[in-house]
Backbone as CSV, one residue per row, in Angstrom:
resi,resn,N_x,N_y,N_z,CA_x,CA_y,CA_z,C_x,C_y,C_z
1,UNK,-4.700,-12.522,6.077,-4.655,-12.124,4.683,-3.239,-12.368,4.161
2,UNK,-3.170,-12.915,2.978,-1.881,-13.172,2.339,-1.485,-11.935,1.519
3,UNK,-0.240,-11.499,1.679,0.233,-10.278,1.024,1.443,-10.609,0.152
4,UNK,1.363,-10.214,-1.123,2.485,-10.361,-2.050,3.015,-8.987,-2.427
5,UNK,4.160,-8.963,-3.078,4.827,-7.707,-3.433,5.309,-7.761,-4.872
6,UNK,5.123,-6.674,-5.607,5.690,-6.591,-6.948,7.155,-6.177,-6.832
7,UNK,7.970,-6.492,-7.842,9.368,-6.022,-7.827,9.461,-4.492,-7.730
8,UNK,8.536,-3.795,-8.388,8.515,-2.327,-8.338,8.323,-1.852,-6.893
9,UNK,7.378,-2.462,-6.189,7.144,-2.098,-4.789,8.408,-2.295,-3.961
10,UNK,9.049,-3.443,-4.124,10.246,-3.757,-3.330,11.382,-2.770,-3.608
11,UNK,11.561,-2.371,-4.877,12.601,-1.385,-5.216,12.319,-0.055,-4.541
12,UNK,11.075,0.395,-4.629,10.706,1.677,-4.021,10.825,1.616,-2.496
13,UNK,10.430,0.495,-1.917,10.521,0.321,-0.470,11.968,0.441,0.001
14,UNK,12.886,-0.180,-0.726,14.304,-0.141,-0.352,14.890,1.262,-0.451
15,UNK,14.285,2.110,-1.285,14.810,3.469,-1.452,14.319,4.430,-0.359
16,UNK,13.385,3.996,0.469,12.869,4.837,1.549,13.857,4.897,2.704
17,UNK,13.727,5.914,3.525,14.575,6.015,4.715,14.217,4.880,5.676
18,UNK,15.138,4.500,6.542,14.842,3.440,7.514,13.609,3.751,8.383
19,UNK,13.416,5.014,8.727,12.264,5.397,9.542,10.951,5.153,8.789
20,UNK,10.921,5.551,7.524,9.714,5.353,6.706,9.516,3.867,6.431
21,UNK,10.593,3.130,6.227,10.469,1.679,6.042,9.808,1.043,7.262
22,UNK,10.222,1.447,8.451,9.647,0.895,9.679,8.164,1.251,9.794
23,UNK,7.824,2.516,9.512,6.419,2.934,9.531,5.604,2.135,8.523
24,UNK,6.180,1.921,7.345,5.498,1.176,6.287,5.279,-0.268,6.702
25,UNK,6.289,-0.865,7.284,6.189,-2.247,7.744,5.072,-2.376,8.783
26,UNK,4.992,-1.421,9.712,3.936,-1.439,10.717,2.555,-1.281,10.081
27,UNK,2.432,-0.411,9.076,1.154,-0.220,8.384,0.752,-1.483,7.623
28,UNK,1.724,-2.162,7.008,1.430,-3.398,6.284,0.968,-4.475,7.257
29,UNK,1.605,-4.561,8.408,1.165,-5.523,9.423,-0.249,-5.196,9.887
30,UNK,-0.552,-3.921,10.110,-1.893,-3.511,10.523,-2.903,-3.815,9.414
31,UNK,-2.499,-3.639,8.169,-3.369,-3.890,7.020,-3.821,-5.346,6.973
32,UNK,-2.995,-6.260,7.430,-3.345,-7.678,7.354,-4.507,-8.032,8.283
33,UNK,-4.868,-7.141,9.219,-6.008,-7.337,10.102,-7.115,-6.366,9.681
34,UNK,-8.237,-6.894,9.215,-9.315,-6.049,8.682,-9.862,-5.041,9.684
35,UNK,-9.659,-5.270,10.973,-10.141,-4.324,11.981,-9.451,-2.970,11.854
36,UNK,-8.271,-2.926,11.242,-7.498,-1.687,11.126,-7.756,-0.917,9.832
37,UNK,-8.603,-1.430,8.970,-8.771,-0.828,7.653,-9.294,0.607,7.701
38,UNK,-10.140,0.926,8.659,-10.616,2.313,8.762,-9.488,3.256,9.133
39,UNK,-8.652,2.834,10.062,-7.530,3.663,10.516,-6.551,3.938,9.374
40,UNK,-6.393,2.973,8.472,-5.453,3.118,7.359,-6.046,3.888,6.175
41,UNK,-7.320,4.244,6.266,-8.008,5.021,5.221,-7.955,4.328,3.863
42,UNK,-8.292,3.047,3.847,-8.311,2.290,2.594,-9.436,2.814,1.711
43,UNK,-9.104,3.021,0.432,-10.116,3.487,-0.510,-9.790,3.020,-1.924
44,UNK,-10.869,2.898,-2.725,-10.750,2.544,-4.140,-10.275,3.752,-4.912
45,UNK,-9.505,3.482,-5.946,-9.059,4.571,-6.820,-9.906,4.589,-8.081
46,UNK,-9.886,5.696,-8.772,-10.709,5.869,-9.974,-9.830,6.203,-11.170
47,UNK,-10.466,6.368,-12.300,-9.763,6.769,-13.517,-8.843,5.677,-14.019
48,UNK,-7.617,6.042,-14.349,-6.669,5.070,-14.905,-6.244,4.032,-13.872
49,UNK,-6.553,4.268,-12.591,-6.196,3.325,-11.527,-7.409,2.536,-11.026
50,UNK,-8.464,2.456,-11.821,-9.642,1.680,-11.449,-9.237,0.239,-11.174
51,UNK,-9.758,-0.307,-10.085,-9.418,-1.666,-9.681,-8.280,-1.730,-8.678
52,UNK,-7.629,-0.587,-8.448,-6.519,-0.483,-7.504,-7.045,0.218,-6.247
53,UNK,-6.475,-0.131,-5.111,-6.832,0.472,-3.830,-5.591,1.120,-3.230
54,UNK,-5.818,1.968,-2.234,-4.724,2.666,-1.573,-4.961,2.691,-0.077
55,UNK,-3.867,2.711,0.690,-3.973,2.996,2.115,-2.800,3.845,2.551
56,UNK,-2.997,4.528,3.686,-2.022,5.490,4.183,-1.037,4.849,5.145
57,UNK,0.237,5.173,4.953,1.273,4.829,5.927,1.364,5.977,6.927
58,UNK,1.425,7.182,6.398,1.406,8.403,7.201,0.791,9.497,6.337
59,UNK,0.946,10.732,6.735,0.315,11.822,5.997,0.818,11.921,4.555
60,UNK,2.061,11.537,4.296,2.652,11.701,2.967,2.765,10.410,2.161
61,UNK,2.936,9.288,2.803,3.237,8.033,2.111,1.990,7.172,1.964
62,UNK,1.796,6.649,0.747,0.670,5.772,0.421,1.200,4.460,-0.145
63,UNK,0.381,3.422,-0.006,0.676,2.131,-0.622,-0.492,1.780,-1.528
64,UNK,-0.180,1.423,-2.773,-1.184,0.974,-3.727,-1.196,-0.548,-3.734
65,UNK,-2.395,-1.120,-3.793,-2.509,-2.579,-3.817,-3.700,-3.003,-4.645
66,UNK,-3.713,-4.290,-4.960,-4.792,-4.871,-5.752,-5.185,-6.198,-5.121
67,UNK,-6.495,-6.461,-5.073,-6.969,-7.747,-4.586,-6.771,-8.789,-5.674
68,UNK,-6.093,-9.889,-5.342,-5.920,-11.004,-6.268,-7.043,-12.007,-6.024
69,UNK,-7.331,-12.252,-4.762,-8.439,-13.086,-4.291,-9.007,-12.362,-3.081
70,UNK,-10.174,-12.770,-2.583,-10.720,-12.067,-1.415,-9.777,-12.017,-0.207
71,UNK,-8.940,-13.014,-0.050,-8.026,-13.048,1.099,-6.568,-12.880,0.701
72,UNK,-6.340,-12.356,-0.515,-4.965,-12.197,-1.012,-4.838,-10.882,-1.779
73,UNK,-3.787,-10.114,-1.434,-3.521,-8.856,-2.131,-2.075,-8.828,-2.593
74,UNK,-1.813,-7.945,-3.545,-0.443,-7.699,-3.983,-0.186,-6.201,-3.856
75,UNK,0.894,-5.858,-3.180,1.274,-4.453,-3.027,2.021,-4.024,-4.282
76,UNK,1.561,-2.957,-4.891,2.040,-2.535,-6.212,3.081,-1.426,-6.128
77,UNK,2.802,-0.417,-5.313,3.684,0.756,-5.269,3.616,1.395,-3.897
78,UNK,4.658,2.149,-3.579,4.720,2.907,-2.330,5.394,4.237,-2.624
79,UNK,4.889,5.302,-2.016,5.488,6.614,-2.217,4.526,7.715,-1.850
80,UNK,4.903,8.938,-2.201,4.035,10.078,-1.920,2.902,10.126,-2.940
81,UNK,2.184,11.199,-2.994,1.021,11.275,-3.887,1.375,11.152,-5.368
82,UNK,2.619,11.270,-5.712,3.051,11.111,-7.108,2.775,9.693,-7.635
83,UNK,2.635,8.713,-6.738,2.398,7.342,-7.206,1.056,7.218,-7.911
84,UNK,0.145,8.152,-7.658,-1.161,8.120,-8.335,-1.034,8.510,-9.804
85,UNK,0.074,9.097,-10.194,0.262,9.580,-11.565,0.986,8.590,-12.454
86,UNK,1.250,7.386,-11.966,2.015,6.399,-12.737,1.292,5.956,-13.965
């Protein structure tokens, strides 16, 4: 799967602690293999975020993404549950 990043995602990623960055990087690598999607708790979002999906890095950190093509996604945001309120 091809993965792209928005500038917003990259800014937020850089502001995370090195430990969370490493966890996030590992989750993104796992995300690229569809066999791991259940473990990452991928789910569709509703309401103002319809069309956007989310997966878990850990108990607190989530990554929002959107499918551009069936085999291509763009990572939109990373952070705690506050990212759902954007």
